[in-house]
C-alpha positions in Angstrom: 109.6 -158.8 65.6 112.5 -160.7 64.3 112.8 -164.4 64.5 116.6 -165.4 64.6 118.5 -168.6 64.7 115.7 -171.2 64.9 116.9 -174.7 64.6 116.0 -177.9 65.5 118.2 -180.8 66.1 118.7 -183.4 63.2 117.4 -186.1 65.3 113.9 -184.3 65.7 113.3 -182.8 62.3 110.6 -184.0 60.1 108.2 -184.1 63.0 106.7 -180.7 62.7 108.5 -179.0 65.5 109.9 -176.3 63.3 106.1 -175.5 62.0 104.9 -175.5 65.5 107.6 -173.2 66.8 107.2 -170.8 63.9 103.4 -170.8 64.5 104.0 -170.0 68.0 106.2 -167.0 67.1 103.6 -165.7 64.9 100.8 -166.1 67.8 103.4 -164.3 70.1 103.9 -161.3 68.2 100.2 -161.3 67.0 99.3 -161.1 70.7 101.6 -158.4 71.6 100.5 -156.1 68.9 103.5 -156.4 66.4 102.7 -155.7 62.6 105.2 -158.0 61.2 107.7 -161.1 61.9 110.9 -160.6 59.6 113.9 -163.2 59.3 116.7 -164.1 57.1 117.9 -167.4 55.7 120.5 -168.5 53.2 119.8 -169.5 49.7 120.9 -172.9 50.6 118.3 -173.6 53.5 115.7 -174.6 51.1 113.9 -176.6 53.6 113.9 -173.5 55.9 112.6 -171.4 52.9 109.6 -173.9 52.2 108.7 -173.8 55.9 108.7 -170.1 56.3 106.6 -169.6 52.9 104.2 -172.2 54.1 103.6 -170.0 57.2 102.7 -167.1 55.2 106.3 -165.4 55.0 107.2 -163.7 51.6 110.7 -163.1 50.3 111.2 -159.6 50.2 115.0 -159.1 49.5 118.1 -160.8 48.4 121.8 -159.8 49.0 125.1 -161.0 49.4 126.8 -160.3 52.7 130.1 -159.7 51.6 132.3 -159.4 48.5 133.4 -162.7 48.3 129.6 -164.0 48.8 128.8 -161.9 45.7 131.6 -163.4 43.8 130.3 -166.8 44.7 126.8 -166.0 43.9 125.9 -166.6 47.6 122.7 -164.7 48.7 120.8 -164.3 52.0 116.9 -164.0 51.8 115.0 -161.8 53.8 111.5 -162.8 54.6 108.4 -161.0 56.2 105.2 -162.0 57.4 102.6 -159.3 58.0 100.3 -160.0 60.9 96.8 -158.7 61.1 95.7 -156.0 63.6 94.2 -156.9 66.9 90.4 -158.0 67.3 
């Protein structure tokens, strides 16, 4: 399952909403038998990286999305959270 473009309005950040949403995505995926959840985030989104890593995601790849991004040393990180099998 791929998590794409999760965002919480600046007015509501710091209230645990992102953590709750991420947890719900993981529960949803696990309940439906998915083996993992993957996502991408950029190197400048440090708070997002911390959130995902705190939820059990691990960084599995880094890449530059274009030649210009490579020249500017800009990277996109790919994360993966493996889910335990159904019980």
